[in-house]
C-alpha positions in Angstrom: 0.2 -0.3 0.1 1.6 3.3 -1.2 -1.2 5.8 0.5 -0.2 9.1 1.5 -2.1 9.8 4.8 -2.2 14.0 5.0 -1.1 13.6 8.8 -0.8 17.5 10.1 -1.2 18.6 6.8 -4.0 21.6 6.4 -3.4 22.9 2.9 -6.0 21.5 0.9 -3.9 22.3 -2.7 -1.0 20.3 -1.2 -3.0 17.3 -0.4 -5.3 17.7 -3.6 -1.6 17.8 -5.7 0.4 15.2 -3.8 -2.2 12.5 -4.0 -3.0 12.6 -0.3 -6.2 11.3 0.8 -8.8 13.5 1.3 -12.4 12.9 2.5 -14.7 14.8 0.6 -16.6 17.4 2.7 -16.8 19.8 -0.5 -21.0 19.3 -0.6 -21.3 20.5 2.9 -18.9 23.3 2.1 -21.3 24.1 -1.2 -24.3 24.1 0.9 -22.2 26.9 3.0 -21.5 29.2 1.0 -24.9 29.0 -0.9 -27.5 29.5 1.9 -25.6 32.1 3.8 -22.8 34.7 4.1 -21.4 35.0 8.0 -20.5 32.0 9.9 -18.6 30.8 13.0 -17.5 27.3 13.8 -15.9 26.1 17.0 -14.4 22.6 16.9 -11.4 21.1 19.0 -7.9 21.5 18.1 -6.9 18.9 15.2 -10.1 18.6 13.9 -9.8 20.0 10.4 -10.8 23.6 10.8 -7.8 24.7 9.0 -8.3 22.3 6.3 -11.9 23.4 5.9 -10.8 27.2 5.5 -8.2 26.2 3.3 -10.3 24.1 0.8 -13.1 27.1 1.1 -9.9 29.5 -0.1 -9.1 27.3 -3.2 -12.9 27.4 -3.9 -13.3 31.2 -4.0 -9.9 31.8 -5.7 -11.3 29.5 -8.5 -8.7 26.6 -8.3 -11.2 24.5 -10.2 -8.7 21.9 -10.9 -8.1 21.0 -7.3 -11.9 20.2 -7.5 -11.7 17.1 -9.8 -13.5 14.1 -8.5 -15.1 16.1 -5.7 -18.6 16.7 -4.9 -18.0 20.4 -5.6 -17.1 19.8 -9.0 -20.4 18.5 -9.9 -22.3 21.1 -8.0 -20.3 24.4 -8.7 -21.2 25.7 -12.4 -19.8 29.7 -12.0 -15.9 29.2 -10.6 -16.0 33.1 -10.0 -12.7 34.3 -8.7 -12.9 36.5 -5.4 -10.6 38.5 -3.8 -9.4 36.4 -0.2 -8.1 37.9 2.9 -7.0 34.9 5.1 -5.5 35.3 8.6 -4.3 32.4 10.5 -3.8 33.5 14.3 -2.8 29.7 15.1 1.0 31.0 14.1 1.9 32.8 16.7 2.5 33.0 20.7 0.7 35.7 22.0 2.9 36.4 25.3 2.2 40.1 25.2 0.3 42.6 23.6 3.0 43.7 20.8 2.5 40.3 19.8 -1.3 40.3 18.8 -0.5 43.9 17.3 2.3 42.3 15.2 0.5 39.4 13.8 -2.6 41.8 12.6 -0.3 44.0 11.1 1.9 41.4 9.4 -1.8 40.3 8.0 -2.3 43.5 6.6 0.9 44.4 5.4 0.5 41.8 2.9 -3.2 42.8 2.0 -1.9 46.3 1.7 0.5 45.6 -1.2 -2.2 44.1 -3.2 -5.1 46.7 -2.3 -3.4 49.9 -1.2 -1.7 51.0 2.0 -3.3 54.5 2.3 -4.3 53.8 6.0 -1.0 52.0 6.9 -0.5 54.4 9.8 -4.1 54.1 11.0 -5.4 51.6 13.9 -5.9 47.8 13.0 -9.5 48.0 12.4 -9.6 51.0 10.1 -6.7 49.7 7.7 -9.0 46.3 8.0 -11.9 48.3 6.4 -10.3 50.3 4.1 -8.5 46.8 2.8 -11.9 45.4 2.4 -13.3 48.4 0.5 -10.3 48.7 -1.7 -10.3 44.9 -2.5 -13.8 45.0 -3.6 -13.6 48.1 -5.7 -10.1 46.7 -7.4 -11.3 43.4 -8.1 -14.7 44.3 -8.9 -16.0 41.3 -6.8 -17.0 41.1 -3.4 -14.4 39.8 -0.6 -13.8 36.4 0.7 -12.5 36.9 4.6 -11.5 33.8 6.3 -10.1 34.2 10.1 -8.4 30.6 11.3 -8.3 30.4 15.2 -9.8 33.6 16.0 -9.6 32.9 19.8 -5.9 31.8 20.3 -5.0 34.7 22.1 -7.7 34.6 24.3 -7.2 31.5 25.2 -3.5 31.5 25.9 -4.1 34.6 28.4 -7.3 32.7 30.1 -5.2 33.2 33.6 -3.7 36.7 32.8 -7.5 38.6 32.9 -5.7 42.1 32.3 -4.0 41.1 29.3 -6.8 39.1 27.8 -9.1 42.3 28.2 -6.7 44.3 26.2 -6.9 41.4 23.6 -10.6 40.8 23.7 -11.4 44.9 23.3 -8.6 44.9 20.2 -10.1 42.0 18.4 -13.6 43.0 19.2 -12.8 46.3 16.8 -10.7 44.3 14.4 -13.5 41.6 13.6 -16.5 44.3 13.7 -15.1 45.7 10.9 -16.9 42.9 9.0 -20.1 44.2 10.2 -19.4 47.5 8.9 -18.2 46.5 6.0 -21.1 44.5 5.0 -21.7 45.9 1.7 -18.3 44.7 0.4 -18.3 41.2 1.6 -19.5 37.9 -0.4 -18.8 35.4 2.4 -17.2 35.7 5.9 -16.3 32.1 8.2 -14.5 32.4 11.6 -13.2 29.3 13.3 -11.9 28.8 16.9 -11.7 26.2 19.6 -14.0 28.3 21.8 -17.0 31.1 21.1 -16.7 34.1 24.1 -19.9 35.8 24.6 -21.4 38.8 26.1 -18.6 41.6 26.5 -16.5 39.8 24.4 -15.1 39.6 20.8 -18.8 38.8 19.1 -20.7 41.9 21.0 -20.4 43.9 17.9 -20.6 40.8 15.0 -23.9 39.8 16.1 -24.8 38.9 12.2 -22.6 35.5 12.2 -24.3 32.4 12.3 -22.8 29.9 14.4 -23.2 26.3 13.2 -21.1 24.9 15.8 -24.0 23.0 17.4 -26.2 23.1 14.2 -27.1 19.6 12.8 -26.9 20.1 9.2 -23.1 20.8 9.8 -22.2 18.3 12.3 -20.1 16.3 9.8 -18.4 19.4 8.7 -15.3 18.5 10.6 -13.7 14.8 11.6 -14.3 11.8 10.2 -18.1 9.5 10.1 -18.3 5.9 10.7 -19.5 6.1 6.9 -16.4 8.0 5.6 -14.2 5.6 7.7 -15.6 2.6 5.5 -15.7 4.7 2.3 -12.2 5.9 2.4 -10.1 3.8 4.8 -11.5 0.2 4.4 -8.4 -1.3 3.1 -6.2 0.7 6.1 -8.6 -0.8 8.1 -7.8 -4.5 7.1 -3.9 -3.8 7.4 -4.5 -2.6 10.6 -5.6 -6.1 11.7 -2.8 -7.7 10.2 -0.7 -5.6 12.0 -2.1 -6.0 15.4 -2.8 -9.8 14.9 -6.8 -9.4 15.0 -9.8 -9.8 13.0 -11.4 -6.9 11.2 -14.4 -6.7 13.8 -12.4 -6.3 16.8 -10.1 -3.6 15.0 -13.1 -1.4 14.2 -14.4 -1.8 17.9 -10.5 -0.7 18.7 -11.1 2.4 16.6 -14.1 3.2 18.1 -13.3 2.8 21.8 -10.8 5.0 20.9 -11.2 7.8 18.6 -15.1 7.8 18.1 -18.0 9.3 19.9 -17.8 13.4 19.5 -21.4 14.7 19.2 -21.6 18.2 18.6 -25.3 18.5 18.9 -28.0 15.6 20.0 -28.8 12.9 18.2 -26.1 14.1 15.4 -23.4 11.4 13.8 -20.9 10.3 16.3 -17.5 11.7 14.9 -13.8 10.1 14.7 -10.9 12.1 15.8 -9.3 12.6 12.5 -5.9 13.2 13.7 -5.9 10.3 15.6 -7.4 8.1 12.7 -4.7 9.2 10.4 -1.9 8.6 12.6 -3.3 5.5 13.5 -3.5 4.4 9.7 0.2 5.8 8.8 1.7 4.1 11.7 -0.2 0.8 11.7 -0.6 1.0 15.7 -3.2 2.5 18.1 -2.2 5.3 20.1 -2.8 8.4 21.8 -1.6 11.0 18.8 -4.2 13.8 19.5 -2.8 14.5 23.3 1.0 13.7 22.1 0.7 16.9 19.9 -0.4 19.1 22.6 -1.8 19.9 26.1 -4.5 21.4 27.3 -2.4 23.5 30.0 -5.3 26.4 29.6 -7.9 24.0 30.7 -5.9 23.0 34.1 -4.9 26.4 34.8 -9.0 27.4 34.3 -9.6 24.6 36.8 -7.3 25.0 39.3 -7.7 28.8 39.6 -11.3 28.1 40.5 -10.5 24.9 42.5 -13.0 22.7 40.3 -13.6 19.3 41.9 -12.2 16.9 39.2 -14.7 14.4 40.1 -17.6 16.4 38.7 -16.4 16.4 35.2 -18.2 13.0 34.9 -21.5 13.7 36.0 -22.1 17.0 34.0 -25.4 18.2 33.2 -26.0 21.7 32.0 -27.6 24.0 29.1 -27.4 24.6 25.6 -26.3 28.4 26.3 -23.8 27.5 28.8 -22.2 25.2 26.3 -22.9 27.3 23.1 -20.6 30.5 24.4 -18.0 31.4 27.0 -18.4 34.5 29.2 -14.6 35.4 29.8 -15.8 36.4 33.4 -16.9 33.2 34.4 -15.9 31.0 37.0 -17.5 27.8 35.3 -14.4 25.8 33.5 -17.2 23.4 32.0 -17.8 25.1 28.6 -14.0 25.9 28.0 -13.6 21.8 28.6 -16.7 20.7 26.1 -15.5 23.2 23.4 -12.0 22.3 23.5 -13.0 18.5 22.6 -12.5 17.0 26.2 -16.3 16.6 26.9 -18.9 15.6 24.3 -22.9 15.5 24.4 -24.2 12.2 25.9 -27.6 12.9 25.9 -30.4 15.8 26.0 -33.7 16.2 27.8 -35.8 17.8 25.9 -38.5 18.8 28.8 -35.9 20.8 30.6 -33.4 21.3 27.5 -30.9 20.2 29.8 -27.4 18.1 28.4 -25.7 15.5 29.5 -21.8 15.4 28.8 -19.3 12.8 29.0 -15.9 11.7 27.8 -16.0 10.9 23.9 -13.8 8.2 24.0 -11.0 6.3 25.7 -8.1 8.3 24.1 -9.5 11.5 25.4 -10.5 10.1 29.3 -7.4 8.4 29.7 -5.2 11.3 28.1 -6.9 14.0 30.4 -6.2 12.2 33.6 -2.6 11.4 32.7 -2.4 15.3 31.9 -3.9 15.8 34.9 -1.9 14.2 37.5 1.2 16.1 37.4 -0.4 19.4 37.9 -2.3 18.1 41.0 0.3 15.7 42.5 3.6 16.0 43.4 5.4 14.0 40.6 7.0 15.4 37.4 5.9 14.2 34.0 8.0 12.0 32.9 7.7 10.0 36.0 3.7 9.9 35.7 3.3 7.1 33.8 5.8 5.1 35.4 4.3 5.9 38.9 0.9 4.7 37.6 2.3 1.3 36.1 4.1 0.6 39.8 0.7 1.4 41.6 -0.9 -0.9 39.4 1.6 -3.7 39.9 1.6 -3.0 43.6 -2.1 -3.7 43.9 -2.2 -6.8 41.5 0.5 -8.1 44.0 -1.5 -7.4 47.3 1.2 -5.1 48.7 -1.2 -2.4 50.5 1.9 -0.7 51.9 3.7 -0.5 49.0 0.9 1.5 46.8 0.0 3.6 49.9 3.4 4.8 50.4 4.0 5.7 47.0 0.4 7.4 47.4 1.8 9.3 50.1 4.6 11.4 48.1 1.9 12.2 45.8 0.8 14.6 48.2 4.2 16.0 49.4 4.7 19.8 48.7 0.9 20.4 48.9 1.0 24.0 48.7 0.2 26.3 52.0 -1.7 28.3 50.0 -4.2 25.7 49.1 -5.4 25.3 52.9 -8.8 26.9 52.1 -9.1 24.0 49.6 -7.2 21.2 50.8 -10.2 18.9 50.9 -10.8 19.6 47.1 -7.1 19.1 46.5 -6.9 15.9 48.3 -9.8 14.7 46.4 -8.9 15.6 43.3 -5.5 14.2 43.4 -7.0 10.6 44.7 -9.8 10.9 42.1 -7.0 11.6 39.3 -4.8 8.4 40.4 -7.9 6.2 40.6 -9.1 7.1 37.4 -6.1 6.3 36.0 -5.5 2.8 37.8 -9.3 1.9 36.4 -7.9 1.5 33.2 -5.9 -1.3 34.5 -8.2 -2.5 37.3 -11.9 -2.4 38.4 -12.7 0.5 40.4 -15.7 1.8 41.8 -15.2 5.4 43.6 -17.9 7.3 45.1 -17.8 10.4 47.1 -19.8 12.3 49.8 -19.1 15.4 51.7 -16.1 15.1 54.0 -15.5 11.2 53.1 -14.1 9.1 50.2 -14.7 5.3 49.9 -13.2 3.1 47.5 -13.5 -0.3 46.1 -10.8 -1.7 44.0 -10.7 -5.2 42.4 -8.0 -6.9 40.5 -7.9 -10.9 39.6 -7.0 -11.8 43.1 -7.7 -9.1 45.4 -10.7 -6.4 46.0 -9.5 -3.7 48.1 -12.4 -1.7 50.6 -11.1 1.5 51.7 -11.9 4.4 53.7 -10.1 8.0 53.6 -10.4 10.6 56.4 -9.6 13.8 56.7 -8.0 14.7 60.2 -9.5 12.1 61.8 -7.8 8.7 62.5 -7.2 5.6 60.7 -8.9 3.7 63.4 -12.2 5.6 62.6 -11.8 4.6 59.1 -11.4 1.1 59.7 -14.3 1.4 62.3 -16.2 3.0 59.6 -15.7 0.1 57.4 -16.5 -2.5 59.9 -19.5 -1.0 61.0 -21.2 -0.1 58.0 -20.2 -3.2 56.4 -18.7 -2.0 53.1 -16.8 -5.4 52.8 -20.1 -7.6 52.8 -21.1 -7.4 49.5 -17.9 -9.1 48.6 -18.2 -11.3 51.0 -18.9 -14.5 48.8 -16.6 -13.4 46.3 -13.8 -15.9 45.7 -10.9 -13.5 45.6 -9.0 -12.1 49.1 -10.8 -8.9 50.8 -8.3 -6.4 51.7 -10.1 -3.5 54.2 -8.0 -0.5 54.9 -8.6 2.6 56.6 -6.4 5.7 55.8 -6.2 9.4 57.6 -5.0 12.6 56.2 -3.2 15.0 58.2 -3.6 18.6 57.9 -0.2 19.0 59.7 2.1 17.1 57.3 -0.6 17.9 54.4 -0.3 14.0 53.0 -1.5 10.7 54.5 -0.4 10.3 58.2 -1.3 6.6 58.7 -3.2 3.5 57.7 -4.6 0.3 59.1 -4.6 -3.0 57.3 -7.3 -5.8 57.8 -7.2 -8.9 55.6 
């Protein structure tokens, strides 16, 4: 097989000219450009937004030859050439205000070379309005505006409110130029990971149609199950051969690891395209999406607001909350959802509420793997090894070993977390046991002020109770008095009861008691 997989390639022209596999989305793009004018689309990173923008650019610049054999060739008859202003904000790190102004000026200078620079000394939004008008007047055609990753500057300053406000005000005025130049614009599309609302960048640009949760365009980015089998059937068979398994099991592996994204209720589940392409190229299942970038801004937001990590798996919320982000909000859920770490699992029509959950194994396991070093006293490089050692000790019945290892995770808890120490402890425990749960059976349930845990391996069942500023003896007494181990009496495995106490003074595990 000499198939070319466009891993990391976001340029439509390169994909088409060099013979890379292209999943044809052009019928949806044709529908998009023929039925509306201003659009916004939010999708997770590496989900095909940039390729979609590149495809639109090729279409609007009349590159008909690139669409040979695609749906667009059959649908489009005119192939009018329009002036296109394409800006990608993903190409820079926005560590200060000058970096944002710099990228805006860089794009404006390129456009001004083509259409006139008489306003080059004005503020960015005035220059943008002038370029739009001049491009229309000079070419005789209305302008197409494509802005990719519009929100990167705002996301990068999510923990720096003053700088974020500066960015927001600048971009609000800049994007507002689109509304002022409505008569000169044929089509506009903005994409990003998140949608900021209210006093944010879109308040002056209220004529955008947000298609992020629009069922008509749910398949615009990503790969559906039908597309998987249409374009990659031979790759599935080749992967099965490489893994030494059968076709059906390989399909199930792909679904469990990469499928499950639902961008509106009852929409088709979508596979992560980046992970699929990597899997077929390397003939190996892996956490490819997570390896390319980590959601640092999510952890910053969760820690900033002392978010209880356990709540991430029990989220029921409304459409308006998911649809946009208020920059002043303390709720990290909309950011987590829009970034692709949670997806829609169910919808209650009566109360108009959505139930959220992890889309697949890659995201769930990757998310908790990434969180651990940010909460516990363990380095990023040692985190996977520590979990491996945990699981090994649990499987061997080495309670002292794995509790001693767990204790090191609580070392160096910052003093400033004193008010939120209980949440911090529970977050570490929850993350650790979730990661262990990918290799052992875990039943983890919490209530205010206590944590109960049941761990099951092939040979052992652990029944554990955790106390904060109590005693290990109290924890064990609670296990005995409430009969926590009773449901497992008839099980053939050995039951081990463990009472654990956390100390405020040491900010770590103080003592544990074990009963067989």
